[in-house]
C-alpha positions, 0 to 999 in steps of 0.5 A, spaced: 943 153 720 943 150 713 946 156 708 941 157 701 945 153 697 945 146 703 937 147 703 936 148 695 941 141 695 937 137 699 930 139 695 933 137 688 936 131 691 928 129 693 926 131 686 931 127 683 928 120 687 921 123 685 923 122 677 927 116 679 921 113 683 916 114 676 912 122 677 912 125 671 913 131 674 915 134 681 917 139 686 920 140 692 920 145 697 925 145 704 924 150 710 929 150 716 928 155 722 931 156 728 929 161 733 930 163 741 925 167 745 926 171 752 921 173 756 920 177 762 915 178 767 915 183 773 922 184 772 923 176 772 925 172 767 919 169 766 921 163 760 926 162 755 924 158 748 929 155 743 926 152 737 930 149 731 925 145 725 927 142 718 920 140 713 921 138 707 915 136 702 914 133 695 908 134 690 909 130 684 904 129 677 902 122 674 898 126 667 893 130 671 893 126 677 897 129 683 898 129 691 903 132 696 906 130 702 912 131 707 916 130 712 921 133 717 925 125 717 930 127 712 935 121 712 935 117 705 931 111 706 925 116 709 925 120 703 925 114 698 918 112 702 917 119 701 917 120 694 914 112 694 908 114 699 906 119 694 906 117 688 902 112 690 897 118 693 897 121 686 895 113 682 889 114 686 888 121 686 883 124 681 885 128 675 884 134 676 884 138 669 888 144 672 894 141 675 901 142 674 907 145 675 908 153 672 909 154 666 916 153 663 917 159 660 914 164 665 919 160 670 925 165 673 931 164 672 935 170 676 939 173 678 934 176 684 934 182 687 938 183 693 932 184 699 937 184 704 933 179 709 940 177 712 942 180 718 949 177 721 948 180 727 945 175 732 944 177 739 945 172 745 941 171 751 943 176 755 942 181 750 935 179 749 933 179 756 935 186 757 931 188 751 925 185 753 926 187 760 928 195 758 921 195 754 917 192 760 920 197 765 919 202 761 911 200 761 911 199 768 914 206 769 907 209 766 903 212 771 897 208 771 900 201 770 898 196 775 901 189 772 904 186 767 902 180 762 910 180 760 914 182 754 919 178 749 925 179 745 926 174 740 931 173 734 930 167 728 933 165 721 930 161 717 931 158 709 927 157 703 929 152 697 924 151 691 927 145 686 922 144 680 923 137 675 922 141 669 928 146 671 927 151 677 932 151 683 932 157 688 933 159 695 934 164 700 935 165 707 931 171 711 932 173 720 927 176 724 928 180 730 922 182 735 920 185 741 913 186 744 909 188 751 903 186 754 901 190 760 895 192 765 892 198 767 887 199 772 885 195 778 880 189 779 874 190 774 876 196 772 883 193 769 885 193 762 890 191 757 894 193 751 900 192 747 905 194 743 910 190 739 915 191 733 918 186 727 924 186 723 929 183 719 934 187 722 935 188 729 936 195 728 930 197 724 927 195 731 926 203 736 929 202 742 925 197 747 923 202 751 919 206 747 914 200 744 914 199 752 912 207 753 907 205 748 904 200 750 903 202 757 901 209 755 895 204 750 893 200 756 892 207 760 888 210 755 883 204 755 881 206 762 874 207 765 870 206 757 863 207 756 859 205 751 856 207 744 849 208 744 847 204 737 846 206 730 850 209 723 855 213 724 863 214 721 868 210 723 875 211 723 881 206 723 887 206 727 893 204 722 894 198 726 887 195 725 886 198 718 890 194 714 886 188 715 881 191 711 886 190 706 887 183 708 879 182 705 881 184 699 886 180 697 882 175 700 876 177 695 881 178 689 885 171 691 884 166 684 882 160 688 876 165 690 874 167 683 875 160 680 870 157 686 866 163 684 867 164 691 868 172 692 864 178 693 869 182 689 866 176 683 865 180 676 868 186 679 874 187 676 877 193 673 870 197 676 869 202 681 871 199 688 873 204 691 873 212 691 877 215 684 885 216 686 886 210 692 891 206 690 894 200 693 901 198 692 905 192 692 913 191 693 915 184 694 922 186 692 922 192 699 929 191 701 928 188 708 921 188 707 917 183 712 914 180 706 919 181 701 921 174 696 925 174 689 921 168 687 913 165 688 912 158 691 912 155 683 918 159 680 915 166 677 918 172 679 915 176 683 914 184 681 912 191 683 905 192 682 899 196 682 892 192 685 888 197 686 889 204 681 884 210 682 880 206 686 879 199 681 882 192 681 887 190 677 886 183 676 886 177 680 892 173 684 893 167 681 897 161 682 898 156 676 892 152 677 887 157 679 890 161 673 889 154 668 882 154 671 880 161 669 884 161 662 888 167 664 896 167 666 899 166 673 901 173 677 907 171 680 903 170 687 903 163 689 905 161 696 908 154 699 907 152 706 909 146 709 905 142 704 900 140 699 898 146 693 900 152 693 896 157 696 897 165 694 900 171 698 902 178 697 908 182 698 909 187 702 903 192 701 901 199 702 896 204 701 898 211 698 896 216 704 891 221 703 892 229 703 890 231 710 892 229 717 888 225 721 885 230 725 883 234 719 880 228 717 876 227 723 874 234 723 867 234 721 865 227 725 860 230 730 859 223 733 863 217 731 868 212 733 876 211 732 877 204 733 883 201 735 882 193 736 877 189 732 875 182 735 873 176 732 872 174 724 866 176 723 867 177 715 863 173 710 868 172 703 862 171 699 857 177 701 863 182 703 858 182 710 863 185 715 861 184 723 866 185 728 867 186 735 871 192 737 874 197 742 877 204 742 875 211 742 869 215 742 869 222 737 865 228 739 866 235 735 871 232 732 875 230 736 877 223 739 874 223 746 874 218 751 875 210 751 869 206 748 868 198 749 864 192 748 861 194 741 860 191 735 862 195 727 858 192 721 857 194 714 859 191 707 866 191 704 864 193 698 860 200 701 866 200 705 871 200 700 867 205 697 866 210 702 874 210 704 878 216 705 885 215 707 889 220 711 897 222 710 900 219 716 902 212 712 906 208 717 911 203 714 913 197 719 908 192 717 906 188 712 900 191 710 901 199 711 896 203 711 894 211 714 889 212 718 882 210 714 875 213 714 868 210 713 862 213 713 856 210 714 857 203 718 853 201 723 854 201 730 851 196 736 852 200 742 848 199 748 
């Protein structure tokens, strides 16, 4: 694996080639990764995967015309051809009044926060197999488990580098470790499947594999013999492992591109009361070892902590440079770069600040409701906020979680859902979007 400096040198070299070939401005992104995963199933080795990749992408500007292109061939001849082709493409592209690199005066020069994203310990294939085996053994030991889809332990490392023709140069590396288990309970047509997984930059931040496996097994057994729900409006409680998806819909709606296209259900809602007073959504891109921590964004601007929602009100949009120009605002350090193309938008580590009551207290007054542990499908309209997804979970009867239920749909509108959202005090911290147990009243359940 290349060091961050070596990755940065490759990005800088491609920018130099583009400028030499006639580009008015350019930026290059270099990414490399390697990973290894070991899967076991029913106590036997099922699969071994090893992957390595390197990719470089180039974006060039000729005045207000631009083009992007990428390649995994990093030979000098290929890079010269890449630069020439990108410039030819830009020359044929239409003008875009909002195209361009990030504002010079907003570039971050470092030094950047130490994020501790690199774990120097690299597990051997034998250690990965042992971890996967331990996780599956623990899952299979749970009474009621009858089969397994397997357990996987993986480890990887990567590097990201960004260089621009107007003076930004930055790179950083990271490692990843994960363990996952998918397990089956019951027999015949009554079988139920569930899972558990954890991911972290440092292996020491993962819980014991047996803990992950036991959780998967208990979840699967708890789903056996599900009932059906009658249709109608009722309170809905979202388990933390699915509640974060609601925040994901929010961040998509406040992205600059959605606002600029006027295709967001939160259009014209800036600083209006969207959530109940007291609700706070915090972004922390500099959290040490955070899954979405990064020192700078995809255009070379500083990332920084902020409240995306303060006292129930959205505080601003998530802007890359192009959408910021279109809206007459300043970029916010949320640009993201993938394998190629123009920047998108992404956020750092998010958490919804917890409420004051326990999950049990949050549900105590619900005579008839549902507790959702799994969401299925993607029936969310980002323009209107209409929300409809398949779900499974448990009934809430008399303020307590009762038997499992499946094959129902939960529906509402995100504006109304956000307005009635209340949070428990059990905030979990091991995901990229961390939320406590969430309750939303007045949603519609479509069951039998």
